C-alpha positions in Angstrom: -133.7 -68.1 -73.5 -131.8 -71.7 -73.9 -134.1 -75.0 -72.8 -132.1 -77.3 -70.8 -134.8 -80.2 -71.6 -134.5 -79.8 -75.3 -130.8 -80.7 -74.8 -131.1 -83.8 -72.3 -133.4 -85.0 -74.8 -131.1 -84.5 -78.0 -128.5 -85.9 -76.0 -130.4 -88.7 -75.1 -131.6 -89.7 -78.3 -128.5 -89.0 -79.7 -130.0 -87.7 -83.0 -133.3 -85.3 -83.1 -135.3 -84.3 -86.4 -134.3 -80.4 -86.9 -137.2 -78.5 -85.0 -139.9 -77.0 -87.7 -140.7 -74.3 -85.3 -137.8 -71.5 -85.8 -138.1 -70.8 -81.9 -137.6 -74.6 -80.6 -134.1 -74.3 -82.9 -133.2 -71.0 -81.1 -133.4 -72.7 -78.0 -132.2 -75.4 -78.5 -128.7 -73.8 -80.3 -128.7 -71.4 -76.6 -128.9 -74.6 -74.6 -125.9 -76.2 -76.7 -123.9 -73.3 -76.8 -124.8 -73.0 -73.2 -122.7 -75.8 -72.6 -119.6 -75.1 -75.1 -121.4 -77.5 -77.5 -122.7 -77.4 -80.9 -125.0 -78.8 -83.2 -123.9 -81.0 -86.1 -126.2 -81.6 -89.4 -126.3 -85.2 -90.2 -127.9 -87.4 -92.7 -130.4 -90.4 -90.9 -129.3 -93.3 -93.2 -131.1 -95.0 -94.7 -133.8 -93.0 -95.9 -131.6 -89.8 -96.1 -133.3 -87.2 -93.4 -131.8 -84.3 -92.0 -131.1 -84.7 -88.2 -129.2 -82.9 -85.7 -126.7 -84.3 -82.9 -125.0 -82.9 -80.6 -121.5 -82.5 -80.4 -118.0 -80.8 -79.3 -117.4 -77.5 -80.0 -114.8 -76.8 -82.7 -112.1 -75.5 -79.9 -113.1 -77.7 -77.5 -111.5 -81.2 -77.1 -113.2 -84.0 -74.6 -111.5 -86.0 -72.0 -109.6 -89.0 -73.6 -108.4 -90.5 -70.4 -104.7 -89.6 -70.7 -104.3 -88.7 -67.2 -104.9 -92.3 -66.4 -108.5 -91.4 -65.6 -109.9 -94.9 -66.0 -114.0 -93.8 -65.7 -113.4 -91.3 -68.9 -111.6 -94.1 -71.1 -112.4 -97.5 -71.5 -110.2 -99.3 -74.0 -111.6 -101.0 -77.1 -111.2 -104.4 -77.8 -108.4 -105.0 -80.8 -112.0 -106.9 -82.5 -113.7 -104.1 -82.2 -111.0 -101.7 -83.6 -110.2 -103.6 -86.7 -114.0 -104.3 -87.2 -114.6 -100.6 -87.0 -111.3 -99.6 -89.7 -112.5 -102.4 -91.6 -116.4 -100.5 -91.7 -114.8 -97.5 -92.6 -112.4 -98.6 -95.5 -115.6 -100.2 -96.8 -118.0 -97.3 -96.2 -115.3 -94.6 -97.4 -113.9 -96.2 -100.7 -112.2 -92.7 -102.0 -110.6 -90.9 -99.0 -110.4 -87.7 -101.1 -114.3 -87.3 -100.1 -115.6 -86.0 -97.1 -116.0 -89.1 -94.4 -119.5 -88.7 -93.7 -121.6 -90.1 -94.3 -119.7 -92.4 -96.8 -122.0 -94.8 -98.8 -123.4 -98.4 -97.7 -121.4 -101.6 -97.5 -122.8 -105.1 -97.9 -122.1 -106.7 -94.3 -120.9 -109.9 -96.0 -118.0 -108.4 -97.8 -116.8 -106.4 -94.6 -117.0 -110.1 -92.2 -115.3 -111.9 -95.6 -112.5 -109.0 -95.4 -112.2 -109.4 -91.4 -112.4 -113.5 -91.3 -108.5 -113.9 -92.5 -107.9 -111.8 -89.4 -109.3 -114.4 -87.3 -106.5 -116.1 -86.2 -104.6 -113.2 -85.0 -107.1 -111.3 -83.4 -109.3 -114.3 -81.6 -107.5 -117.3 -82.1 -110.1 -120.5 -81.5 -109.1 -124.3 -82.1 -111.3 -126.1 -84.7 -113.6 -123.2 -84.7 -116.6 -123.5 -87.2 -117.5 -121.3 -89.8 -119.8 -119.2 -87.8 -117.6 -119.5 -84.5 -114.5 -117.5 -87.0 -116.7 -114.7 -87.5 -119.4 -114.6 -84.3 -117.1 -112.0 -82.3 -116.9 -109.6 -85.8 -121.2 -109.7 -86.1 -120.7 -108.8 -82.0 -118.1 -106.1 -82.7 -121.0 -104.9 -85.5 -123.9 -105.1 -82.9 -121.5 -102.9 -80.0 -120.2 -100.3 -83.1 -124.3 -99.7 -83.9 -124.9 -99.3 -80.6 -122.5 -97.0 -79.8 -123.5 -94.8 -83.0 -120.4 -95.4 -85.1 -122.1 -97.8 -87.3 -125.8 -96.7 -88.0 -128.5 -98.9 -86.7 -129.1 -102.3 -88.5 -132.4 -102.0 -90.7 -132.1 -105.2 -92.0 -130.8 -104.9 -95.7 -127.2 -106.5 -94.9 -125.8 -102.9 -95.3 -123.6 -101.4 -93.2 -123.7 -97.4 -92.9 -121.3 -95.1 -90.9 -123.2 -93.7 -88.0 -123.7 -90.7 -86.6 -121.1 -90.5 -84.2 -118.5 -90.4 -87.1 -119.8 -87.2 -88.1 -118.7 -85.7 -84.8 -114.8 -86.4 -85.2 -112.8 -83.4 -85.7 -110.8 -82.8 -89.0 -107.8 -84.0 -87.6 -109.2 -87.3 -87.0 -110.2 -87.9 -90.5 -106.9 -86.5 -91.8 -105.1 -89.6 -89.4 -107.2 -91.7 -91.2 -106.9 -90.4 -94.6 -103.0 -90.9 -93.9 -103.4 -94.5 -92.4 -105.9 -95.2 -95.2 -104.0 -97.5 -96.8 -103.7 -100.3 -94.0 -107.1 -100.3 -93.1 -108.4 -103.8 -94.1 -109.5 -103.2 -97.5 -112.3 -105.4 -99.2 -111.5 -108.8 -100.7 -110.7 -108.8 -104.6 -112.8 -111.4 -106.5 
């Protein structure tokens, strides 16, 4: 017997602890199977605790909005996309390794790599240093809220979030092929 309440809880919380009770885990798996989803094992950073997340089944592609349905698809701003790309590059220094969970990267290094892109992405006249990086900090908060980056634990580090664990192998292969164009850490 499946349990739709366990599924609703898992979807609402984004990540849930692996149930200690095998019966509860079986009910969750059945509820997930009933709606053509899958459970994905993820590592909750920074403590390394194993958790579960509901993802799409391997053979199911979610609606992308390609048909023009604006209710399904929202276009991300250039600042958010470039900020995510920079975080990926910093947290994934070796593209021959798995993307998730990656490794922590200092937030100041990510911001330093993004700052030279300021004038291209969000030009401002006579902006102070904080003003030059404020929109990148806002993008980091947004990406954390969406689960693409892990929650800020106050240690100044950026970690890839659980949503990245749901990306398909095809998506990760795309990132690998374009790895060299992702904003890289600054040298020196």
